[in-house]
KOLBA-886199 format. One line per field, with one value per residue: residue number from 0; residue in three letters; chain; x, y, z of N, C-alpha, C, O in turn. Coordinates in nm, 4 decimals, decimal comma. Layout:
num	c(NUM; ...)
residuo	c(ALA; ...)
cadena	c(A; ...)
n.u	c(X; ...)
n.v	c(Y; ...)
n.w	c(Z; ...)
ca.u	c(X; ...)
ca.v	c(Y; ...)
ca.w	c(Z; ...)
c.u	c(X; ...)
c.v	c(Y; ...)
c.w	c(Z; ...)
o.u	c(X; ...)
o.v	c(Y; ...)
o.w	c(Z; ...)
//
This chain:
num	c(0; 1; 2; 3; 4; 5; 6; 7; 8; 9; 10; 11; 12; 13; 14; 15; 16; 17; 18; 19; 20; 21; 22; 23; 24; 25; 26; 27; 28; 29; 30; 31; 32; 33; 34; 35; 36; 37; 38; 39; 40; 41; 42; 43; 44; 45; 46; 47; 48; 49; 50; 51; 52; 53; 54; 55; 56; 57; 58; 59; 60; 61; 62; 63; 64; 65; 66; 67; 68; 69; 70; 71; 72; 73; 74; 75; 76; 77; 78; 79; 80; 81; 82; 83; 84; 85; 86; 87; 88; 89; 90; 91; 92; 93; 94; 95; 96; 97; 98; 99; 100; 101; 102; 103; 104)
residuo	c(MET; ASN; LYS; GLU; GLN; VAL; GLN; ASN; PHE; ILE; LYS; ASP; TYR; GLY; GLY; TRP; PHE; ILE; LEU; ILE; ILE; GLN; SER; VAL; GLY; VAL; ILE; LEU; LEU; GLY; SER; THR; TRP; SER; ASP; SER; PHE; VAL; PHE; LEU; THR; PRO; VAL; ASN; LEU; SER; ILE; ILE; ALA; ILE; LEU; PHE; PHE; LEU; VAL; SER; ASP; VAL; PRO; LYS; SER; TYR; ALA; TYR; TYR; PHE; MET; PRO; ALA; LEU; LEU; GLY; TRP; LEU; ILE; GLU; VAL; VAL; GLY; THR; ASN; THR; GLY; PHE; PRO; PHE; GLY; GLU; TYR; ALA; TYR; SER; ASP; ILE; LEU; GLY; PRO; SER; LEU; LEU; GLY; THR; PRO; VAL; MET)
cadena	c(A; A; A; A; A; A; A; A; A; A; A; A; A; A; A; A; A; A; A; A; A; A; A; A; A; A; A; A; A; A; A; A; A; A; A; A; A; A; A; A; A; A; A; A; A; A; A; A; A; A; A; A; A; A; A; A; A; A; A; A; A; A; A; A; A; A; A; A; A; A; A; A; A; A; A; A; A; A; A; A; A; A; A; A; A; A; A; A; A; A; A; A; A; A; A; A; A; A; A; A; A; A; A; A; A)
n.u	c(1,4388; 1,2394; 0,9321; 0,9816; 1,2606; 1,2862; 1,1477; 1,3160; 1,5517; 1,4681; 1,4010; 1,6547; 1,8045; 1,6367; 1,5868; 1,8268; 1,8210; 1,5956; 1,6896; 1,8983; 1,7614; 1,5967; 1,7853; 1,9161; 1,6949; 1,6465; 1,8758; 1,8559; 1,5999; 1,6434; 1,8060; 1,9010; 1,7954; 1,5515; 1,2961; 1,3208; 1,3164; 1,1029; 0,8893; 0,9458; 0,8541; 0,6030; 0,6969; 0,8918; 0,7289; 0,5734; 0,7632; 0,8406; 0,5946; 0,5555; 0,7750; 0,7022; 0,4597; 0,5616; 0,7121; 0,5533; 0,3350; 0,0286; -0,2479; -0,5309; -0,7316; -0,7482; -0,7939; -0,6255; -0,3992; -0,4849; -0,6366; -0,4750; -0,3510; -0,5743; -0,6908; -0,4853; -0,4844; -0,7428; -0,7153; -0,5365; -0,7031; -0,8926; -0,7171; -0,6164; -0,8480; -0,9643; -0,7671; -0,7205; -0,5625; -0,3145; -0,2719; -0,2988; -0,2507; -0,1590; -0,1545; 0,0433; 0,0023; 0,2066; 0,2494; 0,0863; -0,2385; -0,5219; -0,7722; -1,0376; -0,8678; -0,6366; -0,3483; -0,3818; -0,1889)
n.v	c(-0,9478; -1,2017; -1,2668; -1,4664; -1,4541; -1,1968; -1,2315; -1,4231; -1,2732; -1,0699; -1,2293; -1,3216; -1,0851; -0,8898; -0,8839; -0,7829; -0,5292; -0,4195; -0,4289; -0,2423; 0,0003; 0,0261; 0,0495; 0,2885; 0,4541; 0,4323; 0,5543; 0,8154; 0,9016; 0,8945; 1,1017; 1,4524; 1,5491; 1,4424; 1,5539; 1,6346; 1,4043; 1,2371; 1,2366; 1,0444; 0,8041; 0,6883; 0,6205; 0,4295; 0,2280; 0,1683; 0,0657; -0,1709; -0,3068; -0,3387; -0,5020; -0,7291; -0,8030; -0,8649; -1,0980; -1,2827; -1,5657; -1,5944; -1,5543; -1,7511; -1,5747; -1,2239; -1,0953; -1,1935; -1,0437; -0,7814; -0,7730; -0,7817; -0,5273; -0,3590; -0,4216; -0,3369; -0,0627; 0,0053; -0,0367; 0,1678; 0,3857; 0,3643; 0,4062; 0,6709; 0,8179; 0,7547; 0,7054; 0,4569; 0,1535; 0,2571; 0,5002; 0,8640; 1,0133; 1,1611; 1,2052; 1,3893; 1,5721; 1,4937; 1,2314; 1,1789; 1,1475; 1,1418; 0,9519; 0,9636; 1,0769; 0,9278; 0,8347; 0,7013; 0,5403)
n.w	c(-0,8899; -0,7580; -0,5737; -0,3808; -0,3516; -0,2456; -0,0034; 0,1193; 0,1408; 0,3176; 0,5373; 0,6006; 0,6536; 0,7607; 1,0376; 1,1374; 1,0236; 1,1523; 1,4169; 1,3997; 1,3283; 1,5511; 1,7562; 1,6869; 1,7174; 1,9958; 2,0938; 1,9810; 2,0727; 2,3410; 2,3860; 2,4078; 2,1787; 2,1287; 2,0787; 1,8181; 1,6690; 1,7271; 1,5544; 1,3678; 1,4587; 1,3574; 1,1023; 1,1588; 1,2759; 1,0528; 0,8720; 1,0055; 1,0036; 0,7266; 0,6586; 0,8056; 0,6756; 0,4238; 0,4613; 0,5901; 0,5816; 0,4011; 0,6001; 0,7150; 0,7615; 0,7315; 0,9630; 1,1557; 1,1222; 1,1767; 1,4123; 1,6576; 1,6424; 1,6395; 1,8878; 2,0601; 1,9994; 2,0865; 2,3624; 2,4163; 2,3555; 2,5610; 2,7745; 2,7282; 2,7524; 2,9971; 3,1853; 3,2821; 3,2054; 3,2679; 3,3936; 3,3963; 3,0822; 2,7646; 2,4083; 2,1756; 1,8646; 1,7033; 1,6303; 1,4211; 1,2568; 1,4761; 1,6456; 1,8576; 2,0497; 2,0355; 1,8559; 1,5294; 1,4176)
ca.u	c(1,4119; 1,1002; 0,8780; 1,0497; 1,3935; 1,2685; 1,1148; 1,4361; 1,6432; 1,4160; 1,4152; 1,7958; 1,8636; 1,5380; 1,6064; 1,9393; 1,7735; 1,5090; 1,7757; 1,9715; 1,6758; 1,5511; 1,8988; 1,9299; 1,5812; 1,6686; 1,9795; 1,8056; 1,4889; 1,6942; 1,8999; 1,8402; 1,7360; 1,4347; 1,1836; 1,3441; 1,3087; 0,9855; 0,7995; 0,9818; 0,7931; 0,5136; 0,7777; 0,9504; 0,6233; 0,5339; 0,8693; 0,8296; 0,4721; 0,5789; 0,8633; 0,6225; 0,3674; 0,6360; 0,7674; 0,4598; 0,2453; -0,1069; -0,3269; -0,6655; -0,8127; -0,6681; -0,8182; -0,5075; -0,3069; -0,5361; -0,6963; -0,3843; -0,3338; -0,6999; -0,7042; -0,3878; -0,5322; -0,8581; -0,6632; -0,4826; -0,8178; -0,9429; -0,6170; -0,6083; -0,9742; -1,0056; -0,6531; -0,7070; -0,4933; -0,1769; -0,2669; -0,3311; -0,1542; -0,2189; -0,0646; 0,0443; -0,0318; 0,3281; 0,2446; -0,0049; -0,3816; -0,5770; -0,9145; -1,0724; -0,7541; -0,5268; -0,2986; -0,4247; -0,0694)
ca.v	c(-1,0371; -1,2443; -1,2551; -1,5610; -1,4011; -1,0833; -1,2871; -1,4846; -1,1645; -1,0061; -1,3255; -1,3296; -0,9589; -0,7992; -0,8717; -0,6911; -0,3953; -0,3746; -0,4050; -0,1171; 0,1187; 0,0371; 0,0984; 0,4313; 0,5198; 0,4399; 0,6553; 0,9492; 0,9395; 0,9087; 1,2138; 1,5855; 1,5779; 1,3556; 1,6260; 1,6479; 1,2749; 1,1579; 1,2272; 0,9261; 0,6850; 0,6208; 0,5641; 0,3088; 0,1273; 0,1299; -0,0202; -0,3018; -0,3708; -0,3785; -0,6195; -0,8418; -0,8442; -0,9217; -1,2313; -1,3757; -1,6399; -1,5411; -1,6276; -1,7900; -1,4542; -1,1040; -1,0529; -1,2310; -0,9310; -0,6543; -0,7794; -0,7356; -0,3822; -0,2964; -0,4377; -0,2476; 0,0750; 0,0231; -0,0227; 0,3038; 0,4771; 0,3586; 0,4676; 0,8160; 0,8814; 0,7258; 0,6897; 0,3153; 0,0957; 0,3062; 0,6314; 0,9770; 1,0516; 1,2077; 1,2091; 1,5120; 1,5444; 1,4635; 1,0927; 1,1681; 1,1650; 1,0760; 0,9221; 0,9512; 1,1181; 0,8312; 0,8251; 0,5818; 0,4574)
ca.w	c(-0,7799; -0,7464; -0,4384; -0,2917; -0,3230; -0,1546; 0,1275; 0,1765; 0,1775; 0,4387; 0,6471; 0,6366; 0,6979; 0,8169; 1,1822; 1,1597; 0,9882; 1,2620; 1,5324; 1,3779; 1,3391; 1,6901; 1,8357; 1,6565; 1,7796; 2,1408; 2,1182; 1,9495; 2,1589; 2,4770; 2,3896; 2,4162; 2,0480; 2,1121; 2,0186; 1,6740; 1,6018; 1,7658; 1,4396; 1,2896; 1,5181; 1,2623; 0,9937; 1,2155; 1,2871; 0,9165; 0,8167; 1,0697; 0,9527; 0,5865; 0,6605; 0,8528; 0,5697; 0,3115; 0,4878; 0,6516; 0,4946; 0,4017; 0,6994; 0,6728; 0,7715; 0,7556; 1,1007; 1,2335; 1,1130; 1,2236; 1,5455; 1,7644; 1,6317; 1,6800; 2,0329; 2,1229; 1,9831; 2,1741; 2,4988; 2,4239; 2,3605; 2,6981; 2,8613; 2,7127; 2,7885; 3,1350; 3,2753; 3,3172; 3,3216; 3,2772; 3,4558; 3,3090; 2,9796; 2,6394; 2,2933; 2,0953; 1,7253; 1,6284; 1,5834; 1,3077; 1,2820; 1,5947; 1,6539; 1,9997; 2,1309; 2,0247; 1,7179; 1,4567; 1,3984)
c.u	c(1,2635; 1,0585; 0,9508; 1,1892; 1,3868; 1,2378; 1,2374; 1,5369; 1,5981; 1,4274; 1,5594; 1,8474; 1,7656; 1,5538; 1,7197; 1,8985; 1,6870; 1,5925; 1,8500; 1,8792; 1,6199; 1,6629; 1,9215; 1,8158; 1,5982; 1,7709; 1,9241; 1,6933; 1,5302; 1,7888; 1,8246; 1,7730; 1,6043; 1,3165; 1,1982; 1,3216; 1,1841; 0,8875; 0,8291; 0,9204; 0,6958; 0,5884; 0,8385; 0,8468; 0,5778; 0,6362; 0,8590; 0,7068; 0,4919; 0,6685; 0,7871; 0,5303; 0,4402; 0,6825; 0,6677; 0,3759; 0,1055; -0,1896; -0,4630; -0,7583; -0,7207; -0,6916; -0,6990; -0,4011; -0,3574; -0,5963; -0,5995; -0,3643; -0,4592; -0,7194; -0,6074; -0,4316; -0,6511; -0,8155; -0,6050; -0,5946; -0,8744; -0,8459; -0,6120; -0,7359; -1,0165; -0,8896; -0,6310; -0,6517; -0,3572; -0,1628; -0,2952; -0,2175; -0,2304; -0,1121; -0,0696; 0,0090; 0,0893; 0,3287; 0,1437; -0,1499; -0,4295; -0,7262; -0,9435; -0,9527; -0,6343; -0,4798; -0,3409; -0,3059; -0,0421)
c.v	c(-1,0764; -1,2387; -1,3457; -1,5113; -1,2833; -1,1343; -1,3485; -1,3794; -1,0990; -1,1004; -1,3334; -1,2021; -0,8628; -0,7778; -0,7762; -0,5473; -0,3384; -0,3440; -0,2719; 0,0031; 0,1359; 0,0929; 0,2469; 0,5087; 0,5356; 0,5481; 0,7957; 0,9926; 0,9529; 1,0262; 1,3459; 1,6248; 1,5046; 1,4268; 1,6393; 1,5173; 1,1932; 1,1439; 1,1057; 0,7976; 0,6161; 0,5581; 0,4320; 0,1971; 0,0781; 0,0366; -0,1612; -0,3765; -0,4195; -0,5015; -0,7438; -0,8935; -0,9112; -1,0647; -1,3309; -1,4469; -1,5797; -1,6215; -1,6664; -1,6690; -1,3351; -1,0472; -1,0884; -1,1220; -0,8113; -0,6576; -0,7381; -0,5840; -0,3095; -0,3064; -0,3462; -0,1025; 0,1015; 0,0385; 0,1169; 0,4072; 0,4806; 0,4308; 0,6182; 0,8865; 0,8589; 0,7222; 0,5470; 0,2408; 0,1575; 0,4375; 0,7407; 1,0038; 1,0950; 1,2072; 1,3463; 1,4742; 1,5046; 1,3206; 1,0719; 1,1810; 1,0831; 1,0519; 0,8936; 0,9811; 1,0271; 0,8240; 0,6930; 0,4865; 0,3782)
c.w	c(-0,7809; -0,5990; -0,3393; -0,2554; -0,2263; -0,0142; 0,1940; 0,2205; 0,3075; 0,5587; 0,6950; 0,7035; 0,7640; 0,9656; 1,2158; 1,1302; 1,1008; 1,3861; 1,5188; 1,3946; 1,4804; 1,7784; 1,8122; 1,7219; 1,9294; 2,1723; 2,0941; 2,0427; 2,3052; 2,4926; 2,4054; 2,2845; 2,0273; 2,0478; 1,8677; 1,5993; 1,6334; 1,6497; 1,3519; 1,3451; 1,4228; 1,1443; 1,0384; 1,2227; 1,1492; 0,8529; 0,8756; 1,0183; 0,8099; 0,5805; 0,7054; 0,7435; 0,4538; 0,3369; 0,5450; 0,5459; 0,5052; 0,5013; 0,6425; 0,6737; 0,7976; 0,8951; 1,1897; 1,2292; 1,1919; 1,3646; 1,6564; 1,7620; 1,6785; 1,8311; 2,1091; 2,1153; 2,0756; 2,3203; 2,5188; 2,4303; 2,5018; 2,7916; 2,8498; 2,7567; 2,9333; 3,2338; 3,3195; 3,1970; 3,3485; 3,3527; 3,3524; 3,2099; 2,8549; 2,5316; 2,2280; 1,9519; 1,6410; 1,5725; 1,4711; 1,3493; 1,4020; 1,5779; 1,8005; 2,0913; 2,1244; 1,8793; 1,6535; 1,4380; 1,5226)
o.u	c(1,1755; 1,1398; 0,9781; 1,2317; 1,4701; 1,2952; 1,2599; 1,6003; 1,6792; 1,4597; 1,5851; 1,9248; 1,8089; 1,5363; 1,7105; 1,9363; 1,7034; 1,5685; 1,8627; 1,9128; 1,5980; 1,6369; 1,9437; 1,8375; 1,5675; 1,7537; 1,9429; 1,6908; 1,4598; 1,8451; 1,7019; 1,7008; 1,5509; 1,2436; 1,0986; 1,3087; 1,1623; 0,8098; 0,7457; 0,9339; 0,7043; 0,5472; 0,8368; 0,8734; 0,5475; 0,5993; 0,8679; 0,7140; 0,4495; 0,6407; 0,8057; 0,5229; 0,3872; 0,6912; 0,6948; 0,3505; 0,0698; -0,2005; -0,5035; -0,8528; -0,6266; -0,6169; -0,6742; -0,3214; -0,2816; -0,6055; -0,6409; -0,3611; -0,4503; -0,7602; -0,6440; -0,4181; -0,6596; -0,8737; -0,6219; -0,5829; -0,9010; -0,8882; -0,6043; -0,7316; -1,0962; -0,9113; -0,5326; -0,6987; -0,2892; -0,0504; -0,3135; -0,1016; -0,3500; 0,0073; -0,1741; -0,0120; 0,0763; 0,4011; 0,1187; -0,1807; -0,3839; -0,7953; -0,8795; -0,9376; -0,5387; -0,5618; -0,3360; -0,3229; 0,0543)
o.v	c(-0,9930; -1,2094; -1,3052; -1,5247; -1,2705; -1,0858; -1,3277; -1,3937; -1,0752; -1,0567; -1,3498; -1,2091; -0,7616; -0,6663; -0,6982; -0,4550; -0,2228; -0,2437; -0,1976; 0,0975; 0,2487; 0,1751; 0,3225; 0,6172; 0,6413; 0,6246; 0,8849; 1,1073; 1,0156; 1,0477; 1,3494; 1,7244; 1,5057; 1,3658; 1,6538; 1,5190; 1,0891; 1,0485; 1,0677; 0,6920; 0,4943; 0,4542; 0,3340; 0,0845; -0,0399; -0,0608; -0,2597; -0,4966; -0,5300; -0,5950; -0,8517; -1,0142; -1,0037; -1,1442; -1,4509; -1,3948; -1,5210; -1,7435; -1,6199; -1,6623; -1,3447; -0,9602; -1,0202; -1,1093; -0,7475; -0,5533; -0,6630; -0,5199; -0,2093; -0,2093; -0,2859; -0,0276; 0,2082; 0,1184; 0,1773; 0,5061; 0,5880; 0,5076; 0,6873; 1,0036; 0,9359; 0,7346; 0,5181; 0,2696; 0,1159; 0,4827; 0,7115; 1,0156; 1,0692; 1,2087; 1,4113; 1,3567; 1,4840; 1,2922; 0,9584; 1,2202; 0,9713; 1,1232; 0,8074; 0,9194; 1,0459; 0,8090; 0,5872; 0,3646; 0,3019)
o.w	c(-0,8022; -0,5114; -0,2263; -0,1406; -0,1366; 0,0834; 0,3132; 0,3250; 0,3970; 0,6691; 0,8143; 0,7989; 0,8192; 1,0149; 1,3106; 1,2023; 1,1398; 1,4534; 1,6161; 1,4661; 1,5246; 1,8663; 1,9068; 1,7760; 1,9844; 2,2672; 2,1768; 2,0873; 2,3843; 2,5999; 2,4150; 2,2799; 1,9164; 1,9696; 1,7969; 1,4769; 1,5714; 1,6467; 1,2698; 1,2834; 1,4075; 1,0926; 0,9639; 1,1806; 1,1317; 0,7872; 0,8024; 0,9922; 0,7758; 0,5054; 0,6492; 0,7206; 0,3921; 0,2434; 0,5481; 0,4373; 0,6074; 0,4886; 0,5360; 0,5952; 0,8764; 0,9402; 1,2891; 1,3222; 1,2650; 1,4293; 1,7447; 1,8670; 1,7496; 1,8948; 2,2100; 2,2120; 2,1364; 2,3937; 2,6247; 2,5027; 2,5559; 2,8780; 2,9513; 2,7944; 2,9869; 3,3543; 3,3876; 3,0870; 3,4424; 3,3741; 3,2342; 3,2496; 2,8411; 2,5615; 2,2255; 1,9218; 1,5203; 1,4772; 1,4306; 1,4619; 1,4256; 1,5051; 1,8607; 2,1967; 2,1998; 1,7888; 1,7163; 1,4425; 1,5272)
//
């Protein structure tokens, strides 16, 4: 398969794949087994990011890819360290490496 065929395949079926893994995640994380499956969250996010990168056109600047993620992470850093805007909360180490109390993923 060449790159165009892979992109077309992902464009045709990627949404269904994401819907399936999200549905399974909702079921598992909403069950009594949630502690056994929460470690898969970074894997889920990585799969979605990879699918996005494979099908998207190259932007004029890679900042268009990384700025939303960086801004979201910075908001989480503020939230975990100050309680604003979401209230007091913290992350465990199950989501992977952390920086400033917030998982990098």
